[in-house]
A tleap script that builds the chain and sets N, CA, C and O, in Angstrom:
source leaprc.protein.ff14SB
mol = sequence {
  NMET LEU THR ARG GLN ARG LEU PRO ASP ILE
  ILE VAL ILE ALA VAL LEU GLY LEU PHE LEU
  ILE LEU LEU ASN TYR THR GLY LYS THR GLY
  ILE ILE SER ASP PHE PRO PHE ILE PHE LEU
  LEU ILE MET TYR PHE VAL GLY ARG ALA VAL
  THR TRP TYR ILE ILE SER GLN HIE GLU CGLU
}
set mol.1.N position { 91.623 63.640 37.431 }
set mol.1.CA position { 91.605 62.625 36.420 }
set mol.1.C position { 90.429 62.841 35.476 }
set mol.1.O position { 89.324 63.201 35.882 }
set mol.2.N position { 90.701 62.615 34.259 }
set mol.2.CA position { 89.504 62.725 33.283 }
set mol.2.C position { 88.674 61.589 33.279 }
set mol.2.O position { 89.160 60.493 33.000 }
set mol.3.N position { 87.383 61.727 33.576 }
set mol.3.CA position { 86.375 60.692 33.507 }
set mol.3.C position { 85.533 60.918 32.255 }
set mol.3.O position { 85.531 61.977 31.628 }
set mol.4.N position { 84.817 59.837 31.943 }
set mol.4.CA position { 83.890 59.924 30.861 }
set mol.4.C position { 82.748 60.933 31.075 }
set mol.4.O position { 82.157 61.461 30.133 }
set mol.5.N position { 82.481 61.160 32.325 }
set mol.5.CA position { 81.399 62.166 32.631 }
set mol.5.C position { 81.739 63.565 32.329 }
set mol.5.O position { 80.879 64.417 32.107 }
set mol.6.N position { 83.127 63.814 32.323 }
set mol.6.CA position { 83.610 65.267 32.126 }
set mol.6.C position { 83.890 65.490 30.605 }
set mol.6.O position { 84.138 66.625 30.200 }
set mol.7.N position { 83.854 64.458 29.789 }
set mol.7.CA position { 84.176 64.582 28.377 }
set mol.7.C position { 83.301 65.622 27.751 }
set mol.7.O position { 83.803 66.523 27.078 }
set mol.8.N position { 81.966 65.528 27.954 }
set mol.8.CA position { 81.048 66.500 27.180 }
set mol.8.C position { 81.347 67.939 27.684 }
set mol.8.O position { 81.223 68.874 26.893 }
set mol.9.N position { 81.730 68.153 28.950 }
set mol.9.CA position { 82.126 69.407 29.461 }
set mol.9.C position { 83.288 69.971 28.716 }
set mol.9.O position { 83.304 71.152 28.368 }
set mol.10.N position { 84.246 69.152 28.473 }
set mol.10.CA position { 85.595 69.641 27.832 }
set mol.10.C position { 85.225 69.916 26.368 }
set mol.10.O position { 85.776 70.853 25.790 }
set mol.11.N position { 84.359 69.181 25.764 }
set mol.11.CA position { 83.937 69.350 24.327 }
set mol.11.C position { 83.260 70.767 24.240 }
set mol.11.O position { 83.568 71.553 23.345 }
set mol.12.N position { 82.358 71.052 25.170 }
set mol.12.CA position { 81.582 72.267 25.154 }
set mol.12.C position { 82.639 73.500 25.384 }
set mol.12.O position { 82.583 74.544 24.735 }
set mol.13.N position { 83.505 73.258 26.292 }
set mol.13.CA position { 84.455 74.389 26.601 }
set mol.13.C position { 85.337 74.654 25.400 }
set mol.13.O position { 85.631 75.806 25.083 }
set mol.14.N position { 85.776 73.555 24.706 }
set mol.14.CA position { 86.608 73.686 23.558 }
set mol.14.C position { 85.864 74.291 22.391 }
set mol.14.O position { 86.484 75.061 21.658 }
set mol.15.N position { 84.676 74.037 22.163 }
set mol.15.CA position { 83.798 74.680 21.076 }
set mol.15.C position { 83.664 76.123 21.444 }
set mol.15.O position { 83.836 77.008 20.606 }
set mol.16.N position { 83.345 76.378 22.752 }
set mol.16.CA position { 83.096 77.799 23.125 }
set mol.16.C position { 84.431 78.561 22.942 }
set mol.16.O position { 84.403 79.698 22.472 }
set mol.17.N position { 85.549 78.002 23.279 }
set mol.17.CA position { 86.846 78.690 23.111 }
set mol.17.C position { 87.131 78.896 21.622 }
set mol.17.O position { 87.618 79.978 21.296 }
set mol.18.N position { 86.899 78.041 20.749 }
set mol.18.CA position { 87.116 78.188 19.334 }
set mol.18.C position { 86.133 79.267 18.804 }
set mol.18.O position { 86.516 80.098 17.980 }
set mol.19.N position { 84.936 79.251 19.254 }
set mol.19.CA position { 83.939 80.239 18.904 }
set mol.19.C position { 84.336 81.624 19.320 }
set mol.19.O position { 84.189 82.571 18.548 }
set mol.20.N position { 84.825 81.759 20.499 }
set mol.20.CA position { 85.317 83.047 20.970 }
set mol.20.C position { 86.470 83.579 20.216 }
set mol.20.O position { 86.516 84.771 19.911 }
set mol.21.N position { 87.439 82.712 19.892 }
set mol.21.CA position { 88.679 83.129 19.084 }
set mol.21.C position { 88.157 83.513 17.738 }
set mol.21.O position { 88.668 84.484 17.180 }
set mol.22.N position { 87.155 82.827 17.136 }
set mol.22.CA position { 86.694 83.284 15.828 }
set mol.22.C position { 85.938 84.626 15.956 }
set mol.22.O position { 86.065 85.463 15.062 }
set mol.23.N position { 85.212 84.849 16.955 }
set mol.23.CA position { 84.608 86.152 17.098 }
set mol.23.C position { 85.651 87.302 17.329 }
set mol.23.O position { 85.528 88.400 16.786 }
set mol.24.N position { 86.623 87.000 18.119 }
set mol.24.CA position { 87.643 87.926 18.276 }
set mol.24.C position { 88.447 88.236 17.020 }
set mol.24.O position { 88.782 89.390 16.749 }
set mol.25.N position { 88.727 87.270 16.316 }
set mol.25.CA position { 89.436 87.379 15.028 }
set mol.25.C position { 88.700 88.229 14.029 }
set mol.25.O position { 89.279 89.056 13.325 }
set mol.26.N position { 87.364 87.993 13.987 }
set mol.26.CA position { 86.591 88.788 13.005 }
set mol.26.C position { 86.136 90.130 13.550 }
set mol.26.O position { 85.671 90.964 12.772 }
set mol.27.N position { 86.247 90.381 14.852 }
set mol.27.CA position { 85.886 91.644 15.457 }
set mol.27.C position { 84.448 91.850 15.678 }
set mol.27.O position { 83.999 92.971 15.919 }
set mol.28.N position { 83.666 90.732 15.599 }
set mol.28.CA position { 82.188 90.860 15.885 }
set mol.28.C position { 81.810 90.167 17.136 }
set mol.28.O position { 80.996 89.244 17.135 }
set mol.29.N position { 82.404 90.611 18.221 }
set mol.29.CA position { 82.075 90.043 19.506 }
set mol.29.C position { 80.796 90.540 20.018 }
set mol.29.O position { 80.180 89.781 20.765 }
set mol.30.N position { 80.302 91.660 19.751 }
set mol.30.CA position { 78.958 92.189 20.102 }
set mol.30.C position { 78.620 92.057 21.592 }
set mol.30.O position { 79.393 92.455 22.464 }
set mol.31.N position { 77.500 91.513 21.838 }
set mol.31.CA position { 76.950 91.418 23.299 }
set mol.31.C position { 77.813 90.522 24.196 }
set mol.31.O position { 77.826 90.668 25.419 }
set mol.32.N position { 78.632 89.463 23.465 }
set mol.32.CA position { 79.421 88.605 24.277 }
set mol.32.C position { 80.568 89.463 24.918 }
set mol.32.O position { 80.952 89.211 26.060 }
set mol.33.N position { 81.053 90.367 24.255 }
set mol.33.CA position { 82.172 91.201 24.846 }
set mol.33.C position { 81.664 92.238 25.874 }
set mol.33.O position { 82.426 92.724 26.709 }
set mol.34.N position { 80.399 92.552 25.793 }
set mol.34.CA position { 79.738 93.512 26.794 }
set mol.34.C position { 79.400 92.676 28.088 }
set mol.34.O position { 79.511 93.234 29.180 }
set mol.35.N position { 79.026 91.471 28.018 }
set mol.35.CA position { 78.616 90.772 29.151 }
set mol.35.C position { 79.257 89.369 29.135 }
set mol.35.O position { 78.565 88.366 28.955 }
set mol.36.N position { 80.583 89.314 29.323 }
set mol.36.CA position { 81.364 87.930 29.191 }
set mol.36.C position { 80.937 87.020 30.301 }
set mol.36.O position { 80.833 85.823 30.035 }
set mol.37.N position { 80.674 87.450 31.535 }
set mol.37.CA position { 80.504 86.563 32.564 }
set mol.37.C position { 79.078 85.937 32.466 }
set mol.37.O position { 78.914 84.766 32.809 }
set mol.38.N position { 78.092 86.661 32.026 }
set mol.38.CA position { 76.854 86.116 31.800 }
set mol.38.C position { 76.751 85.078 30.663 }
set mol.38.O position { 75.970 84.128 30.710 }
set mol.39.N position { 77.629 85.332 29.595 }
set mol.39.CA position { 77.661 84.405 28.604 }
set mol.39.C position { 78.439 83.040 28.998 }
set mol.39.O position { 78.132 81.938 28.544 }
set mol.40.N position { 79.432 83.265 29.858 }
set mol.40.CA position { 80.147 82.087 30.352 }
set mol.40.C position { 79.248 81.231 31.259 }
set mol.40.O position { 79.250 80.004 31.162 }
set mol.41.N position { 78.489 81.882 32.129 }
set mol.41.CA position { 77.512 81.266 33.020 }
set mol.41.C position { 76.532 80.460 32.168 }
set mol.41.O position { 76.232 79.316 32.509 }
set mol.42.N position { 76.035 81.013 31.093 }
set mol.42.CA position { 74.993 80.352 30.289 }
set mol.42.C position { 75.709 79.132 29.732 }
set mol.42.O position { 75.160 78.031 29.777 }
set mol.43.N position { 76.991 79.305 29.178 }
set mol.43.CA position { 77.660 78.140 28.568 }
set mol.43.C position { 77.935 77.025 29.604 }
set mol.43.O position { 77.912 75.833 29.295 }
set mol.44.N position { 78.185 77.459 30.801 }
set mol.44.CA position { 78.402 76.493 31.867 }
set mol.44.C position { 77.171 75.538 32.071 }
set mol.44.O position { 77.287 74.320 32.208 }
set mol.45.N position { 75.962 76.233 32.076 }
set mol.45.CA position { 74.711 75.468 32.298 }
set mol.45.C position { 74.370 74.665 31.059 }
set mol.45.O position { 73.743 73.610 31.151 }
set mol.46.N position { 74.785 75.166 29.884 }
set mol.46.CA position { 74.600 74.352 28.724 }
set mol.46.C position { 75.563 73.118 28.726 }
set mol.46.O position { 75.163 72.041 28.283 }
set mol.47.N position { 76.734 73.256 29.184 }
set mol.47.CA position { 77.613 72.118 29.298 }
set mol.47.C position { 77.143 71.140 30.349 }
set mol.47.O position { 77.331 69.934 30.193 }
set mol.48.N position { 76.512 71.647 31.459 }
set mol.48.CA position { 76.008 70.633 32.465 }
set mol.48.C position { 74.749 69.961 31.883 }
set mol.48.O position { 74.513 68.805 32.234 }
set mol.49.N position { 73.939 70.570 31.046 }
set mol.49.CA position { 72.723 70.028 30.454 }
set mol.49.C position { 73.194 69.031 29.492 }
set mol.49.O position { 72.564 67.975 29.424 }
set mol.50.N position { 74.169 69.205 28.770 }
set mol.50.CA position { 74.725 68.127 27.750 }
set mol.50.C position { 75.295 66.962 28.547 }
set mol.50.O position { 75.083 65.817 28.147 }
set mol.51.N position { 75.974 67.174 29.601 }
set mol.51.CA position { 76.489 66.148 30.380 }
set mol.51.C position { 75.357 65.347 30.971 }
set mol.51.O position { 75.357 64.124 30.835 }
set mol.52.N position { 74.437 65.939 31.590 }
set mol.52.CA position { 73.146 65.277 32.148 }
set mol.52.C position { 72.485 64.368 31.067 }
set mol.52.O position { 72.186 63.194 31.285 }
set mol.53.N position { 72.289 64.997 29.911 }
set mol.53.CA position { 71.602 64.276 28.772 }
set mol.53.C position { 72.381 62.993 28.409 }
set mol.53.O position { 71.810 61.904 28.339 }
set mol.54.N position { 73.716 63.153 28.177 }
set mol.54.CA position { 74.516 62.024 27.822 }
set mol.54.C position { 74.543 60.908 28.832 }
set mol.54.O position { 74.451 59.727 28.497 }
set mol.55.N position { 74.679 61.335 30.147 }
set mol.55.CA position { 74.621 60.366 31.200 }
set mol.55.C position { 73.288 59.609 31.377 }
set mol.55.O position { 73.257 58.417 31.681 }
set mol.56.N position { 72.220 60.340 31.177 }
set mol.56.CA position { 70.901 59.781 31.309 }
set mol.56.C position { 70.618 58.764 30.245 }
set mol.56.O position { 69.979 57.735 30.464 }
set mol.57.N position { 71.159 59.123 29.001 }
set mol.57.CA position { 70.877 58.208 27.889 }
set mol.57.C position { 71.708 56.928 27.950 }
set mol.57.O position { 71.348 55.933 27.320 }
set mol.58.N position { 72.809 56.935 28.696 }
set mol.58.CA position { 73.632 55.658 28.829 }
set mol.58.C position { 73.523 54.956 30.145 }
set mol.58.O position { 74.330 54.086 30.472 }
set mol.59.N position { 72.456 55.358 30.951 }
set mol.59.CA position { 72.217 54.535 32.160 }
set mol.59.C position { 71.668 53.219 31.879 }
set mol.59.O position { 70.986 53.026 30.872 }
set mol.60.N position { 71.937 52.283 32.739 }
set mol.60.CA position { 71.440 50.923 32.454 }
set mol.60.C position { 70.393 50.517 33.509 }
set mol.60.O position { 69.854 49.412 33.449 }
savepdb mol mol.pdb
quit
């Protein structure tokens, strides 16, 4: 079930997907194509940080 806490994660994943499609389309993947798992791990932690920030801003 989609909760409000997972919405920032989905937004980050969607932006990352569009960014990777753009890089693949232009052929300028560079270091991302050399180390995809490290890049995805970094993006995972960015998504978690965004989620933590949004949740902490809306706590009552």
